[in-house]
C-alpha positions as CSV (number, residue, x, y, z in Angstrom):
1,X,0.0,0.0,0.0
2,X,1.5,3.4,-0.9
3,X,2.2,5.9,1.8
4,X,-0.2,8.4,0.3
5,X,-3.1,5.9,0.4
6,X,-2.1,4.9,4.0
7,X,-2.1,8.6,5.1
8,X,-5.3,9.2,3.3
9,X,-7.0,6.3,5.1
10,X,-5.5,7.4,8.4
11,X,-6.7,11.0,7.9
12,X,-10.2,9.7,7.0
13,X,-10.3,7.6,10.1
14,X,-9.2,10.5,12.2
15,X,-11.9,12.8,10.7
16,X,-14.6,10.2,11.3
17,X,-13.4,9.6,14.9
18,X,-13.3,13.3,15.7
19,X,-16.7,13.9,14.0
20,X,-18.3,11.0,15.9
21,X,-16.8,12.3,19.2
22,X,-18.2,15.8,18.4
23,X,-21.7,14.4,17.8
24,X,-21.7,12.5,21.1
25,X,-20.4,15.3,23.3
26,X,-21.1,19.0,23.7
27,X,-21.2,21.1,20.5
28,X,-17.6,22.4,21.1
29,X,-15.2,23.7,23.6
30,X,-16.6,26.6,25.5
31,X,-13.3,28.4,25.2
32,X,-13.9,28.6,21.5
33,X,-17.1,30.5,22.0
34,X,-16.8,34.2,22.3
35,X,-19.4,36.7,23.5
36,X,-20.7,39.1,20.8
37,X,-19.0,42.1,22.4
38,X,-15.6,40.4,22.3
39,X,-16.1,39.3,18.7
40,X,-17.0,42.9,17.8
41,X,-13.8,44.1,19.5
42,X,-11.7,41.6,17.5
43,X,-13.4,42.7,14.3
44,X,-12.9,46.3,14.9
45,X,-9.1,45.9,15.5
46,X,-8.4,46.6,11.9
47,X,-8.2,42.9,10.9
48,X,-10.5,43.2,8.0
49,X,-12.9,40.7,9.5
50,X,-16.5,41.7,10.1
51,X,-17.9,40.7,13.5
52,X,-20.4,38.4,11.9
53,X,-17.7,36.7,9.8
54,X,-16.1,35.2,13.0
55,X,-19.3,33.3,13.6
56,X,-19.4,31.7,10.1
57,X,-18.1,28.2,9.5
58,X,-14.6,28.1,8.1
59,X,-15.9,26.9,4.7
60,X,-18.5,29.7,4.5
61,X,-15.8,32.3,5.2
62,X,-13.5,30.8,2.6
63,X,-16.3,30.8,0.1
64,X,-17.2,34.5,0.6
65,X,-13.6,35.9,0.9
66,X,-11.4,36.6,-2.2
67,X,-8.0,34.9,-2.2
68,X,-5.4,36.8,-0.1
69,X,-7.9,38.7,2.1
70,X,-8.3,36.5,5.1
71,X,-6.5,38.0,8.1
72,X,-6.3,36.7,11.6
73,X,-7.8,39.2,14.0
74,X,-5.8,37.9,17.0
75,X,-2.2,38.4,18.1
76,X,-0.2,35.4,19.5
77,X,0.8,37.6,22.5
78,X,-2.8,37.4,23.9
79,X,-2.6,34.6,26.5
80,X,-6.4,34.1,26.7
81,X,-6.7,33.7,22.9
82,X,-3.7,31.4,22.8
83,X,-5.3,29.3,25.6
84,X,-8.6,29.2,23.7
85,X,-6.8,28.1,20.6
86,X,-5.0,25.3,22.4
87,X,-8.4,24.0,23.6
88,X,-9.8,24.0,20.1
89,X,-6.5,22.5,18.7
90,X,-6.8,19.5,21.1
91,X,-10.6,19.3,20.9
92,X,-10.5,19.1,17.1
93,X,-7.8,16.4,17.1
94,X,-5.0,18.5,15.5
95,X,-2.6,17.1,18.1
96,X,-3.2,13.6,16.9
97,X,-1.2,14.3,13.7
98,X,0.8,17.4,14.5
99,X,1.7,16.8,18.1
100,X,0.7,18.6,21.3
101,X,2.4,21.9,20.6
102,X,2.5,21.6,16.8
103,X,6.0,20.2,16.7
104,X,5.1,17.3,14.4
105,X,4.4,13.7,14.8
106,X,3.1,11.5,12.0
107,X,2.5,14.7,10.1
108,X,4.6,17.8,9.5
109,X,5.5,20.2,12.3
110,X,3.5,23.5,12.4
111,X,6.0,25.6,14.3
112,X,9.2,25.6,12.2
113,X,10.0,27.8,9.3
114,X,9.0,25.3,6.6
115,X,5.6,26.4,5.3
116,X,4.5,23.8,2.7
117,X,2.0,26.1,1.0
118,X,2.8,29.4,2.6
119,X,2.7,30.8,6.1
120,X,0.4,33.8,5.6
121,X,-2.9,33.9,7.4
122,X,-5.0,33.5,4.3
123,X,-3.2,30.4,3.1
124,X,-3.1,28.7,6.5
125,X,-6.9,29.3,7.0
126,X,-7.7,27.9,3.6
127,X,-5.3,24.9,4.0
128,X,-6.9,23.9,7.3
129,X,-10.4,24.5,6.1
130,X,-10.2,22.8,2.6
131,X,-7.3,20.3,3.1
132,X,-4.3,20.1,0.9
133,X,-5.9,18.3,-2.1
134,X,-8.7,20.9,-2.4
135,X,-6.2,23.7,-1.9
136,X,-4.1,22.4,-4.8
137,X,-7.2,22.1,-6.9
138,X,-7.7,25.8,-6.4
139,X,-4.2,26.5,-7.8
140,X,-2.0,26.6,-4.7
141,X,1.4,25.0,-5.1
142,X,3.8,23.5,-2.6
143,X,6.5,26.0,-1.7
144,X,8.3,23.9,0.9
145,X,8.8,20.3,1.7
146,X,8.9,18.4,5.0
147,X,10.2,14.8,5.6
148,X,6.6,13.7,6.3
149,X,4.4,14.4,3.3
150,X,0.8,13.2,3.8
151,X,-2.3,15.0,2.6
152,X,-3.9,17.5,5.1
153,X,-7.5,16.5,5.6
154,X,-10.2,19.2,5.3
155,X,-10.9,20.3,8.9
156,X,-13.3,23.1,8.1
157,X,-16.3,20.9,9.0
158,X,-14.8,19.9,12.3
159,X,-13.6,23.3,13.6
160,X,-17.0,25.0,14.5
161,X,-16.4,28.6,13.5
162,X,-14.0,30.9,11.8
163,X,-13.3,32.4,15.2
164,X,-12.3,29.0,16.6
165,X,-10.0,28.4,13.6
166,X,-8.3,31.8,14.0
167,X,-7.6,30.9,17.6
168,X,-6.0,27.6,16.6
169,X,-3.8,29.5,14.1
170,X,-2.9,31.9,16.9
171,X,-2.0,29.0,19.2
172,X,0.2,27.5,16.6
173,X,1.9,30.8,15.9
174,X,2.5,31.3,19.7
175,X,4.6,28.1,19.6
176,X,6.6,29.1,16.5
177,X,10.4,28.4,16.9
178,X,11.8,29.0,13.4
179,X,13.6,32.0,11.9
180,X,11.8,35.2,13.0
181,X,11.7,36.4,9.4
182,X,9.7,33.3,8.4
183,X,7.0,33.4,11.1
184,X,4.3,34.5,8.6
185,X,5.9,32.8,5.6
186,X,9.5,33.0,4.4
187,X,10.2,35.9,2.0
188,X,10.8,34.7,-1.5
189,X,14.5,34.3,-2.2
190,X,15.8,36.3,-5.1
191,X,16.7,34.2,-8.1
192,X,20.4,33.8,-8.7
193,X,21.9,36.4,-11.2
194,X,21.8,35.2,-14.7
195,X,25.1,33.7,-15.9
196,X,26.0,32.2,-12.6
């Protein structure tokens, strides 16, 4: 059995298990919920997100937002947001593949400076929501490689709201330990001069 098929089966089993767990328990971690006043405050912080957008499902926000315009309303220095993101990260099963702090496991680490599709907010939100196969179908290309290369399953149906997904991304960024210049995606390297 090829490794890609094996990872695909494992990802599907993980999604089914997490979805079944979510149906048999409470609708989601209470830390992921945010009072309307707090959501409005996050939206008015200049992030480009409207307050109502934070309550949309991740797929709904991806569908309504043009490529390149999704921006995280949270900073990874906000301890309460980071803690809420950690709760959603564990509650959604992200740790099963990427490890407890995002340092990797059977899937790539999330906290180093290798961004497989890009490290900007928009790309990360779409990757987690759609999964790697659907992201590639929309024209995204791999820009980096890791030693572990399995498909990212679409988690947009598992993470309950765009707000919760932004908090997960904030938690992951708070654990980043790569080169500072690459925290939000590594700058493109200039091509070598012609004739060299």
